[in-house]
N, C-alpha and C positions, 0 to 999 in steps of 0.2 A: 495506413496513414500516408504513405508515399503516393498511393493511387488517388485517394480522396483529395489530397492537397495538390495533386497534379505537379508534384516535384519532378524535375528532369534528371534522370540518372546519368545523363551525359555531361552534367555540369557539376561544379563544386557545390557542396552544401556548407552553410555556416550556421553556427549556434551562437547567438549574442547573449552572453550571461556574465554575471559577476558575483553578486551576493547570494544568489540562489544556489543552495547545495545541490538539489536535484538528485535523482537516482535513475529513473527510466530514461532520461535524456542521454545518459552515458551508454545505456544499452542501445539506444537508437543510433548513436555515433558508431558503435561497433557493427550494428546491423547494416548501416549505410555503406560502410567500408566493404562489407561482404557483397552487397548487391551492386555497387557502383564501382566503376574504374577510377572515380575521382574521390578526392579526400573530403572529409567532413571536419571542419575546423571550428574550434571554440575561440571566439574573439571577444575582447573587452569592449563595452560600449564607448569608452573614451577613444577607441581606435577607429571609430566610424567618421567618415567625412564625405562631403559631396564635392565631386569634381566633374565638370562638363556634364552636369545633370545626371551623374551616375553615383551610386553608393559604392565607396571604396573602403577596403581594409588597409589602414595606414601601415600595418606591420608587414604585409605581403604585397601591397599594391594590387591585390586581386579585385576585380569587379564583382560585387555581390549582387547576384540575380535572384537568389532564393535563400531563405534562412528561417530559423525558428527563434522567436523572441522570448527569452527567458529572463525578463527584467521585472523588478518590483516597481510599484508606482512611482516612488521617489527617484528611482534611477532613470525612468523615462522622462520625468520632469527636469532632470539635470542634463538631458541631451540638448545639443544646440538647436536653436529655432530652425535652422536650415535642415537639419536631419529630421526633426519632427515634422516639418512641413512636407518633406519628401515622403515620409511614411504615410501621411494623411492623403496627399493629393496624387501620388504616383500609382497608377493602376496597372503598370507593367510588372512591377516587382511582385514576387510570389513569396508570401511568408505566413507562418502559423502564429496564432495569438494576436489577433487584431487588437488595436489600442482600446476599442470599445469593450472587448472581452475583459481586458486587464482592469480597466477603470470602473466598469459597471458590474460585470458578472463576478469578479473577484472581490468586490466590496461586500462585506458581510451584512451591511445595512439592507441589502436586497432581501434578506431573510425576514426582516421586519414587515416588508410588504407581503411576502408570500405566506406569512402567518397572520395577516390582517384580514378578518372576515369581510369587512366592508369593501376592501379593495378587491378581494377575490369574487365577491358577489357581483360586482360590476363587470367582471370579465368571464366568469365561468358558470356552468350549470351546477346543479346540486351534486351530481355524482362526481364531477371534476373537483369541486370544492372539498368534498369528503376525502378524496384520494390525496390531495395536496395536504390537507390537515393531518393525515395519518403519518406523513413522512417528513414534514417540516416542523421542527420544534418551535415552541413559542419564543419569539425573539422581539426585543424592543431596543430602540436607540436610546441611550441613557438620558440624553437631554430632552427626550420626548415623553419620559415617564411621568404620569400624574403622581402627585404626592402620596396618595393612598396606596398605589401600586409599589412605589419606591419603598415605603415603610414595610410593606409585606415582604418584599424581596430582601430587605435588610434583616428582617426577623426570621426568614426561612431560607437562609443561605445554602442549606443542604440541597435545595432544589434548583440551584442556579449556578451559572458560571459567567465570567466576564471575559470578553475577547476584544482585541483591537479590531476596528472595522477593516483595516487594510493589511492585517498581519497574516502570517502563514507559518507552517511547520511547528505549530504549537507554541510559538514565542509569545511571552507576556500574557498567557492565559491564566486567570485565577479561578480555581474551582472551589466553590463555597465550603465543601466538606473538608478541605485541606487547610483552611486558614482560620485564624481566630476571628471573633466578631468584630474586634477593632480593626483588623487588617481588611476585612471584608467591607466595612463601612468606608474606610479610607479609600479603597479602590473605586467604590461605587460613587462616592461624592467628590472625587478628584476632578477639578475643573478642566484638566487636560484630557480627561476621558469622556468628555461630553458626546463625542461622535462614536465612541465605542458602543458595543452591543452587550446586553445582558440576555442570556439564552438559557432556556430550560435545560437542566442537566439530567442525563440518563446514565446510570452505571453500566459498565460493560458486562458482557457475558463472562462469568468467571471461568478461567481455564488454568487453574492451579498456578503455575509460574508465569503465565503470559496473559495479557489482555488481547482480545481479538476484535478486529474491526473489518467486516467483510461486506460484500454486496451481492445481490441477486439481480442479474441483468435482464430486464424486461422491456418490451416495446410493442405497442399495438396488440396487446393481449397475447403476445408470444413470449415465452421464457427462453432466454439464451444461456441458461445455466449459471453457475457460480462465477463471479469475477475474482480478482485477486483478493486474498485475505491477508491483512497486515497483522503483525503481532509485535508486542513490546511488553516488557515487565512493568512499565509505568502507565499511568492513566492517559497520557498523551501518546497516542500510537503513531509513530513516525519512522519510516524506514531509514531516511538519511541521517537520523539522530541516534542510530543504534538499534533499530527494530529489525524485524525479519518479515518474510512474506511466504505465502504458500500459493502456488499456482495449481489450481485443481485440474486434474486430467479427467476428461469425460468421454463417454462413448461417442464415437464420431457420428452415429446416426442422429444424435440430438443436436448436432451443430448444423444449423440451417444453411450456412454458406458453403458446406462441403458436399460433394457428390459421392465421395467414397464412403460406403457404409461399414467398412471393416472396423473391427474393434481395435483400440489402442492396446497392443500387447505389452507385456512387461519387458520384452526384448526391445520394443520401440521406445518404451519409457527409458530404458537404459541408454539408448542412443541419444535421446534428448538430454538426459542428464550429463552425458559425456560432452555434448555440444555446449551445454550451459557452463560446464567447467572451463571451457576455453574462452568464454566471454565474461565470466563473473568470478573474480578471484576470491570472493567471499561465499561462493555457492555452497560450500560444505562447512560453514561456520558452526552450524548446530545440527548437522545431518550426517549420518554415516550410511554407507551402502553395505548391506549384508546380502549374501547369496545362498541359494540352496539348489539341490539337484533338480527339484521340481518333479511332479508326478509324471510328466511327459518325457522325462529324461533330458530336458533342455535346461540350461543354467538360467535361473531367474534372479532378478535383483530387486531389492526393496529399499526405498528411501525412508529413513526412520529418524524422527526427532529424538536426539540422545537423552535430553533431560526428562522429557515427558515419558519416554519409554522406560527409563530406569525407575521413575516414580510409580508407574503402573505395575511394574514387576514387583516392587517392594510392597505395594498394597496387596497384591495377590499372595505373596509369601507370608505377610502378616496374617491374612485370613487363613492360610493353610496351617500356620502355627497355632492360631486361636482354636481351630477345629481339631488340633492334634493329628492332622494328616501327615505332617512332617515335623521332625524335631532335631535338635543338635546332637541327639544320641543316635540318630539313624545312620546306617551305611547304605547308600543308594547305588544300585547297579544300572549304569546307563548303556543299554545295548544299541548297537548300530550295525547296519549291513556294510560289509567291507567294500570300500570304494565309493560309498554313497552316504556321506555324513550330512544329514539335513540340518536345517536351521533350528529345529526343535531340540537337537542334541545340545547346541550351545545355550539355548534358553533354559533347559533343564539343569545344566551345569551351573548357570547363573543363579537359579532358584536355590540350589543346594548351597552355594557359596553364601547367599544372603541369610540362609537359615543356619549357617555354621555347622552343617552336617558333612559327612564324608561321601564323596562320589567316586565310583570306579568305572571308567569307560571300558567297554569290552565289545569286540567285534563278534557278531552272531555266528560267524564261521569258526 
């Protein structure tokens, strides 16, 4: 991001934000601090002013030459005309999140165009249309709905959800399967919701205690592996509202931008987790690190989801009990080599505990 945006590491960085909770932007702030000798400051939009044709932070009187804009549409509209004109006309200032991006690409009504076959037909060939149709859910602006379609949506609420066109972070979304027919009709027919969208609803992949929302990064017929996977116990999957995330670790030979073909070892994974611990105070909110001696004699570390791991262990123990492989009447001998207690030792003890049987640990020597 620093390279593609041509940010200057020899200058201060600013993040203009207020209402936006954000998550990755705080990681960027810490990343900038490590990479640059200058600070990365979060400033409130009300502290922006123009003085001598320069953008100034009123709190510090620093000149702002580069920044990341993390404002909602209504926050931008509340900026002074002078500041807005500066954003639009000044070509010298370097910032990410162009106003056109926020007002056009962040407006969910754009999905109604991308799911409109007549619109796509005028721009794309058949193969391109088919690709877009497979990844963009059917979307309509509420005040553009013909009566026959509106009636169908009212009667089949389980297939649809209603979203504010300019909203984010899952706010004010109504999912048809979660509300009564009266509440659904009220939301759809509300005169203040005319510019909102109604969108085809797809259930999430079930993952026991968590809902998953992930991505597969592809471009120009090349796959760049898995992107970040978000998790939350609710239907609205959002990290800043209490969800979690998984960052997949992949073999480096499949990362096209890297020259080093060496595999990401568990030791290297451990180093990355330690580094993450210094930048994210919630890094271990649902994860624990367990270690083993490893067949190569080196200490290995495993990042494990606590809740899911316990659930899988309980499922396996229940199967063992059903098949009479183990019972609460058994006395189990858990042998281990002196000085090398592997992770399987701890797992077996846990199984015995769940089955309410007795376990006796004993060194093989």
